[in-house]
Backbone as a printed PyTorch tensor [residue, N CA C, xyz], in Angstrom:
tensor([[[-13.3870,  33.2790, -40.8220],
         [-13.4730,  33.6780, -39.4340],
         [-12.3000,  33.0340, -38.6910]],

        [[-11.5600,  33.8290, -37.9500],
         [-10.3940,  33.3180, -37.2180],
         [-10.7630,  33.0290, -35.7790]],

        [[-10.0100,  32.0990, -35.1970],
         [-10.2250,  31.7730, -33.7870],
         [ -9.4120,  32.7130, -32.9100]],

        [[ -9.9110,  33.0050, -31.7060],
         [ -9.1570,  33.8960, -30.8160],
         [ -7.8750,  33.2060, -30.3500]],

        [[ -6.8420,  33.9910, -30.1150],
         [ -5.5610,  33.4360, -29.6850],
         [ -5.3100,  33.6430, -28.1930]],

        [[ -6.2620,  34.1980, -27.4640],
         [ -6.1280,  34.3950, -26.0260],
         [ -7.1390,  33.5230, -25.2930]],

        [[ -6.7190,  33.0110, -24.1420],
         [ -7.6030,  32.2000, -23.3100],
         [ -8.0960,  33.0750, -22.1650]],

        [[ -9.4090,  33.1190, -21.9200],
         [ -9.9070,  33.9590, -20.8180],
         [ -9.4120,  33.4580, -19.4620]],

        [[ -9.0910,  34.3740, -18.5960],
         [ -8.6340,  34.0560, -17.2350],
         [ -9.8420,  34.1060, -16.3090]],

        [[-10.4480,  32.9530, -16.0650],
         [-11.6650,  32.8790, -15.2620],
         [-11.3310,  32.2560, -13.9050]],

        [[-11.7720,  32.9110, -12.8470],
         [-11.5720,  32.3970, -11.4900],
         [-12.6910,  31.4520, -11.1240]],

        [[-12.3910,  30.4970, -10.2190],
         [-13.4470,  29.6650,  -9.6570],
         [-14.3310,  30.5310,  -8.7720]],

        [[-15.6240,  30.2390,  -8.7120],
         [-16.4870,  31.0290,  -7.8300],
         [-16.1010,  30.8250,  -6.3650]],

        [[-16.3170,  31.8290,  -5.5630],
         [-15.9600,  31.7700,  -4.1470],
         [-16.9640,  30.9680,  -3.3300]],

        [[-18.1670,  30.7780,  -3.8260],
         [-19.1960,  30.0160,  -3.1320],
         [-20.0160,  29.2650,  -4.1710]],

        [[-20.8300,  28.3320,  -3.7110],
         [-21.6800,  27.5870,  -4.6300],
         [-21.0380,  26.2740,  -5.0470]],

        [[-21.5050,  25.7400,  -6.1480],
         [-21.0330,  24.4540,  -6.6410],
         [-19.7570,  24.6470,  -7.4490]],

        [[-18.6290,  24.4870,  -6.8070],
         [-17.3730,  24.4850,  -7.5430],
         [-16.6360,  23.1900,  -7.2160]],

        [[-15.5840,  22.9030,  -7.9200],
         [-14.9220,  21.6060,  -7.7720],
         [-14.3190,  21.4220,  -6.3770]],

        [[-13.7840,  22.4760,  -5.7830],
         [-13.1900,  22.3430,  -4.4570],
         [-14.2510,  22.0350,  -3.3960]],

        [[-15.3820,  22.7150,  -3.4610],
         [-16.4430,  22.4920,  -2.4740],
         [-17.0050,  21.0770,  -2.6050]],

        [[-17.1800,  20.6090,  -3.8130],
         [-17.7160,  19.2650,  -4.0240],
         [-16.7170,  18.2010,  -3.5720]],

        [[-15.4490,  18.4150,  -3.8080],
         [-14.4200,  17.4690,  -3.3720],
         [-14.3550,  17.4210,  -1.8420]],

        [[-14.4150,  18.5810,  -1.1980],
         [-14.3930,  18.6350,   0.2570],
         [-15.6310,  17.9760,   0.8520]],

        [[-16.7920,  18.1880,   0.2540],
         [-18.0300,  17.5810,   0.7160],
         [-17.9600,  16.0590,   0.5890]],

        [[-17.4180,  15.5670,  -0.5060],
         [-17.2820,  14.1310,  -0.7010],
         [-16.3460,  13.5000,   0.3080]],

        [[-15.2560,  14.1560,   0.5960],
         [-14.2990,  13.6320,   1.5870],
         [-14.9110,  13.6220,   2.9760]],

        [[-15.6520,  14.6490,   3.3300],
         [-16.3070,  14.6910,   4.6420],
         [-17.3500,  13.5810,   4.7560]],

        [[-18.0640,  13.3150,   3.6780],
         [-19.0580,  12.2370,   3.6930],
         [-18.3830,  10.8820,   3.8670]],

        [[-17.2510,  10.6640,   3.2180],
         [-16.5350,   9.3960,   3.3590],
         [-16.0220,   9.2020,   4.7850]],

        [[-15.5000,  10.2620,   5.3870],
         [-15.0140,  10.1770,   6.7670],
         [-16.1750,   9.8860,   7.7100]],

        [[-17.2970,  10.5530,   7.5260],
         [-18.4710,  10.3140,   8.3610],
         [-18.9980,   8.9060,   8.2330]],

        [[-18.9790,   8.3520,   7.0300],
         [-19.4370,   6.9810,   6.8210],
         [-18.5220,   5.9840,   7.5160]],

        [[-17.2260,   6.1860,   7.4330],
         [-16.2790,   5.2930,   8.1020],
         [-16.4280,   5.3890,   9.6180]],

        [[-16.6520,   6.5740,  10.1460],
         [-16.8580,   6.7360,  11.5850],
         [-18.1310,   6.0270,  12.0210]],

        [[-19.1980,   6.1260,  11.2280],
         [-20.4520,   5.4380,  11.5540],
         [-20.2530,   3.9260,  11.5490]],

        [[-19.5040,   3.4150,  10.5840],
         [-19.2160,   1.9800,  10.5570],
         [-18.3950,   1.5550,  11.7680]],

        [[-17.4320,   2.3610,  12.1600],
         [-16.6020,   2.0320,  13.3210],
         [-17.4380,   2.0250,  14.6000]],

        [[-18.3460,   2.9730,  14.7470],
         [-19.2210,   3.0110,  15.9350],
         [-20.0700,   1.7500,  15.9910]],

        [[-20.6340,   1.3570,  14.8540],
         [-21.4630,   0.1520,  14.8370],
         [-20.6440,  -1.0940,  15.1060]],

        [[-19.4260,  -1.1440,  14.6330],
         [-18.5820,  -2.3180,  14.8400],
         [-18.1680,  -2.4560,  16.3060]],

        [[-17.7170,  -1.3650,  16.9160],
         [-17.1960,  -1.4470,  18.2740],
         [-18.2800,  -1.4880,  19.3430]],

        [[-19.4270,  -0.8550,  19.1250],
         [-20.4760,  -0.8360,  20.1440],
         [-21.5460,  -1.8900,  19.9220]],

        [[-21.5560,  -2.5100,  18.7500],
         [-22.5660,  -3.5110,  18.3850],
         [-23.9860,  -2.9320,  18.3740]],

        [[-24.0990,  -1.6230,  18.2410],
         [-25.3810,  -0.9250,  18.1160],
         [-25.2600,   0.0660,  16.9660]],

        [[-26.3910,   0.4730,  16.4400],
         [-26.3890,   1.4800,  15.3950],
         [-26.0650,   2.8570,  15.9470]],

        [[-25.8420,   3.7660,  15.0530],
         [-25.4760,   5.1290,  15.4470],
         [-26.6180,   5.7940,  16.2100]],

        [[-27.8620,   5.5700,  15.7850],
         [-28.9930,   6.1960,  16.4760],
         [-29.1340,   5.6650,  17.8970]],

        [[-28.8990,   4.3840,  18.1050],
         [-28.9540,   3.8210,  19.4590],
         [-27.7760,   4.3330,  20.2970]],

        [[-26.6280,   4.4610,  19.6800],
         [-25.4460,   4.9580,  20.3850],
         [-25.6440,   6.4040,  20.8380]],

        [[-26.3390,   7.1900,  20.0210],
         [-26.6320,   8.5730,  20.3870],
         [-27.7920,   8.6920,  21.3710]],

        [[-28.5410,   7.6120,  21.5860],
         [-29.6630,   7.6430,  22.5080],
         [-30.9510,   8.1320,  21.8730]],

        [[-31.0010,   8.1850,  20.5560],
         [-32.1970,   8.6650,  19.8760],
         [-33.2770,   7.5960,  19.8800]],

        [[-32.8830,   6.3430,  19.7130],
         [-33.8450,   5.2390,  19.7860],
         [-33.4500,   4.3320,  20.9420]],

        [[-34.4380,   3.6620,  21.4950],
         [-34.2140,   2.7590,  22.6240],
         [-34.3450,   1.3310,  22.1050]],

        [[-33.2840,   0.5480,  22.2330],
         [-33.2800,  -0.8130,  21.7030],
         [-34.1270,  -1.7490,  22.5490]],

        [[-34.5060,  -1.3640,  23.7600],
         [-35.3120,  -2.2310,  24.6190],
         [-36.7350,  -2.3790,  24.0670]],

        [[-37.1950,  -1.4120,  23.2910],
         [-38.5520,  -1.4640,  22.7490],
         [-38.6370,  -2.2540,  21.4530]],

        [[-37.5120,  -2.7010,  20.9140],
         [-37.5350,  -3.4200,  19.6370],
         [-37.3010,  -4.8850,  19.8070]]])
């Protein structure tokens, strides 16, 4: 039995779990995490308190 001598030309899917979408999602998560750390550092409050979702006076 011989092996094929041609390589199939397969495109990446346009949607779903592909390498580009996962890489972009990871980069967005890293940027969001750094922004959250910066907010906590400069305001001395957590992100939820900075957004007004929780009230620090009750804690």
